C-alpha positions in Angstrom: 20.8 76.5 95.2 20.8 73.1 96.3 23.9 71.0 94.8 21.7 68.3 93.4 19.4 71.0 91.3 22.6 72.9 90.3 24.1 69.8 88.5 20.7 68.8 87.2 20.2 72.3 85.6 24.0 72.9 84.4 24.7 69.3 83.2 25.0 69.2 79.2 25.8 66.6 76.7 29.5 66.8 75.8 30.9 65.8 72.5 34.5 66.6 72.4 36.9 65.1 75.1 40.4 65.5 76.1 42.6 62.6 75.4 43.4 61.9 79.2 41.7 59.0 81.0 39.4 59.7 84.0 40.6 58.5 87.4 39.8 55.3 88.8 38.1 56.9 91.7 36.0 59.1 89.4 34.8 56.0 87.3 34.2 54.1 90.6 31.9 57.0 91.6 30.0 56.9 88.3 29.4 53.3 88.2 28.3 53.2 92.0 25.8 56.2 91.1 24.3 54.0 88.4 23.9 51.0 90.8 21.9 53.3 93.2 19.3 54.1 90.6 15.6 53.4 91.2 14.4 50.2 89.4 11.0 48.5 89.4 10.5 46.2 92.2 14.3 46.6 93.1 15.3 44.4 90.1 18.5 46.2 89.2 18.2 44.6 85.8 21.4 46.1 84.5 25.2 45.5 83.5 27.8 48.0 83.0 30.5 47.0 80.7 33.3 50.0 80.7 35.6 50.0 77.8 38.7 52.2 77.8 40.4 50.1 75.2 40.6 51.9 71.8 40.6 48.6 69.7 37.5 47.3 71.4 35.7 50.5 70.9 36.5 50.6 67.2 35.2 47.3 67.1 32.0 48.1 68.8 31.7 51.1 66.4 32.0 48.8 63.4 29.5 46.6 64.9 26.9 49.5 65.4 27.6 50.5 61.7 26.7 47.1 60.5 23.7 47.0 62.4 22.6 50.3 61.3 22.6 49.0 57.5 19.6 47.0 58.6 17.6 49.8 59.8 15.8 50.8 56.7 13.1 53.3 58.2 15.4 55.6 60.0 17.3 58.3 58.1 19.9 58.6 61.0 20.8 54.8 60.9 21.1 55.2 57.0 23.6 57.9 57.7 25.5 55.8 60.3 25.7 53.1 57.9 27.2 54.8 55.1 29.8 56.5 57.4 32.9 54.4 57.8 35.1 55.1 61.0 32.4 57.1 62.5 33.2 58.6 65.7 30.0 57.3 67.4 31.9 57.7 70.8 33.1 61.0 70.5 36.8 60.0 70.9 36.0 59.6 74.7 38.4 58.0 76.7 35.7 55.9 78.6 32.5 54.5 77.4 30.1 52.6 79.5 27.8 50.3 77.6 24.7 49.6 79.6 23.0 46.3 79.1 19.5 45.1 80.4 18.1 41.9 81.3 15.9 40.9 78.5 13.6 39.0 80.6 12.6 42.3 82.4 10.0 44.1 80.7 11.1 47.5 82.1 14.9 46.9 81.6 14.9 50.0 79.3 13.2 52.4 81.8 15.5 51.0 84.6 18.7 51.2 82.8 17.7 54.6 81.7 17.5 55.8 85.4 20.7 54.1 86.0 22.4 56.1 82.9 20.9 59.5 84.3 22.5 58.9 87.7 25.6 58.2 86.2 25.6 61.3 83.8 24.5 63.4 86.9 27.4 62.0 88.9 29.9 62.7 86.2 28.7 66.1 85.9 29.2 66.5 89.8 32.9 65.3 89.4 33.7 67.8 86.5 33.5 65.2 83.9 31.3 65.3 80.5 28.9 62.7 79.2 26.9 61.8 76.4 24.0 59.5 76.0 24.7 57.3 72.8 21.5 55.9 71.7 23.2 53.8 68.8 24.3 51.3 71.1 20.9 49.8 71.1 21.2 48.9 67.7 23.5 46.2 68.7 20.4 44.2 70.3 18.5 43.8 67.1 20.2 40.6 65.8 21.2 37.5 68.1 24.4 37.1 66.4 25.6 40.6 67.4 24.3 40.3 70.7 26.4 37.2 71.0 29.6 39.0 69.8 29.0 41.6 72.2 28.3 39.5 75.1 31.7 37.8 74.5 33.6 41.1 74.1 31.9 43.1 76.6 31.5 40.5 79.1 28.0 41.0 79.3 26.0 38.2 81.3 23.9 35.7 79.3 20.2 36.9 79.0 21.2 40.6 78.8 21.6 42.9 75.7 23.1 46.2 75.0 20.6 49.3 75.5 22.5 52.4 75.5 26.0 53.6 75.7 27.5 56.7 77.7 30.8 58.5 76.7 32.8 59.7 79.8 35.8 62.2 80.0 37.2 65.4 80.6 35.3 68.0 78.2 37.6 69.7 75.7 36.0 73.0 76.2 33.5 74.3 78.6 29.9 73.0 78.0 27.5 75.7 76.4 24.7 77.1 78.8 21.6 75.4 78.7 19.1 76.3 76.2 15.7 77.8 77.4 13.4 75.1 78.6 10.0 74.6 76.9 7.2 76.3 78.8 3.7 74.5 79.4 4.8 71.0 80.0 3.4 70.1 83.3 0.2 70.6 85.1 -0.2 70.9 88.7 -3.7 69.4 90.0 -4.7 70.2 93.6 
């Protein structure tokens, strides 16, 4: 089977990591894969903040928990808001916060393409990754965006959209669950 298709079919979300840090070469390859993602009109409306500092990750986690308290209509947000010291980043040694250009109406979609490229690159290198949706909570209030911008060196006009954990998996990933049937139509 083609290597790319093999990586796509075997990549799994990893939620438990070894403590050792990924190498600079692996990190560079993952980030480069993100930079080469497709984007609408080649706008490339992303910025990647790589966090390997535990204290900073703890602060970002606290900000997410604080923001979750403002989300009243989401049971998962309420759960996060009530869980102090939540391991939102799965104790991964590296976290990438993907921020998008707020003036770009397709920033979420474009940044999602970049995130998928990075997760596939990570899997091809034997690294685990997991998409952390809760990072998007950081873009809800301007005061929090400003804190994030300063701490994560996010450019003016950008805001966090999602996070990715990266590291060496603590255990081999489980095999893929069966895929749903009937999810496409071929029209000829």
